[in-house]
C-alpha positions in Angstrom: 37.1 45.2 -48.7 38.1 45.7 -45.1 35.8 46.3 -42.2 37.3 49.8 -41.9 34.9 51.2 -44.6 31.9 50.0 -42.6 33.3 51.1 -39.2 34.0 54.6 -40.5 30.3 55.0 -41.3 29.2 54.1 -37.7 28.6 56.3 -34.7 30.6 55.6 -31.5 32.5 52.7 -33.1 35.3 51.3 -30.9 37.8 48.6 -31.7 37.8 45.9 -29.0 39.8 42.7 -28.4 39.4 40.4 -31.4 37.0 37.6 -30.7 38.1 34.0 -31.2 38.6 33.2 -34.9 38.6 36.8 -36.0 41.4 39.2 -36.8 39.6 42.4 -35.6 36.4 43.3 -33.7 34.4 46.5 -33.1 31.3 47.6 -31.2 29.2 50.5 -32.3 25.7 52.1 -32.1 23.5 50.3 -34.6 22.4 52.6 -37.4 19.3 50.5 -38.2 17.4 51.4 -35.0 17.5 54.1 -32.4 20.4 52.8 -30.4 21.3 54.4 -27.0 24.2 52.0 -26.1 26.4 50.0 -28.5 24.5 46.9 -29.5 26.2 46.3 -32.9 29.2 43.9 -33.2 31.4 43.9 -36.3 34.0 41.2 -36.8 36.6 40.8 -39.5 37.1 37.0 -40.0 40.4 35.4 -40.9 39.2 34.9 -44.4 38.4 38.6 -44.9 34.6 38.3 -44.5 32.8 40.9 -42.4 30.4 39.6 -39.9 27.6 41.8 -38.4 25.5 41.1 -35.3 23.0 43.5 -33.8 22.0 42.3 -30.3 18.7 44.2 -30.6 17.7 42.0 -33.6 18.4 44.1 -36.7 19.5 42.0 -39.7 22.8 42.5 -41.5 20.9 43.8 -44.6 19.2 46.5 -42.5 22.5 47.6 -41.0 24.3 47.9 -44.3 21.4 49.5 -46.0 21.2 52.2 -43.3 24.8 53.2 -44.0 24.4 53.1 -47.8 26.5 50.0 -48.5 25.7 46.9 -50.5 25.6 43.3 -49.1 28.4 42.1 -51.5 30.8 44.6 -49.8 30.9 42.4 -46.7 33.0 39.9 -48.6 36.6 40.1 -49.8 37.4 40.9 -53.4 39.0 37.5 -54.2 37.7 37.1 -57.7 35.1 34.5 -56.8 31.9 34.5 -58.9 28.8 32.8 -57.9 27.3 30.6 -60.6 23.7 29.5 -60.1 23.3 25.8 -60.9 20.1 24.5 -62.4 18.1 22.5 -59.9 17.7 18.9 -60.9 14.7 16.9 -59.6 15.7 13.9 -57.6 15.1 10.5 -59.2 12.2 9.7 -56.9 10.4 13.0 -57.5 7.4 11.5 -59.3 7.0 8.7 -56.7 7.1 11.2 -53.9 4.7 13.5 -55.8 2.1 10.7 -56.2 2.5 9.8 -52.5 1.8 13.4 -51.4 -1.2 13.5 -53.8 -2.6 10.3 -52.3 -2.0 11.5 -48.8 -3.9 14.8 -49.5 -6.7 12.8 -51.1 -7.0 10.6 -48.0 -7.3 13.7 -45.9 -10.2 14.9 -48.0 -8.4 17.9 -49.4 -9.6 19.1 -52.8 -7.3 19.2 -55.9 -7.0 22.2 -58.2 -6.9 21.7 -61.9 -3.1 22.4 -61.8 -2.7 19.7 -59.1 -4.6 17.2 -61.3 -2.4 18.1 -64.3 0.8 17.7 -62.2 -0.5 14.3 -60.9 -1.1 13.2 -64.4 2.3 14.3 -65.5 4.0 12.3 -62.7 1.9 9.3 -63.5 2.8 9.4 -67.2 6.5 10.0 -66.4 6.6 6.9 -64.2 5.0 4.8 -67.0 7.6 6.1 -69.5 5.0 7.9 -71.6 6.5 11.4 -71.4 
């Protein structure tokens, strides 16, 4: 998608000189807040991504929600699909977990039943019993 779709939904949008590293740039009134002077910058990057910056502090999600668009529309249709990878615990997870438990114990913090079960699981995993 090009930035033209977003820009067409904004009030008082004006194309300006493209900023460094971008193919096109615009300024406009931010639709996410009661804007009196243009505080929204829209840039189309060289790779086709659309970058949004509201100098009053509105987030990109707030801006695109207020014009009825979706977040994924800020990125080019290049066929890329995001695949979520399963998180793998690092090798030293159990040692780190037991160190944290010991530190909390030294500070006098109480353990919940869940904390005690997690500590036991880490202890048993280090001993090869799990």
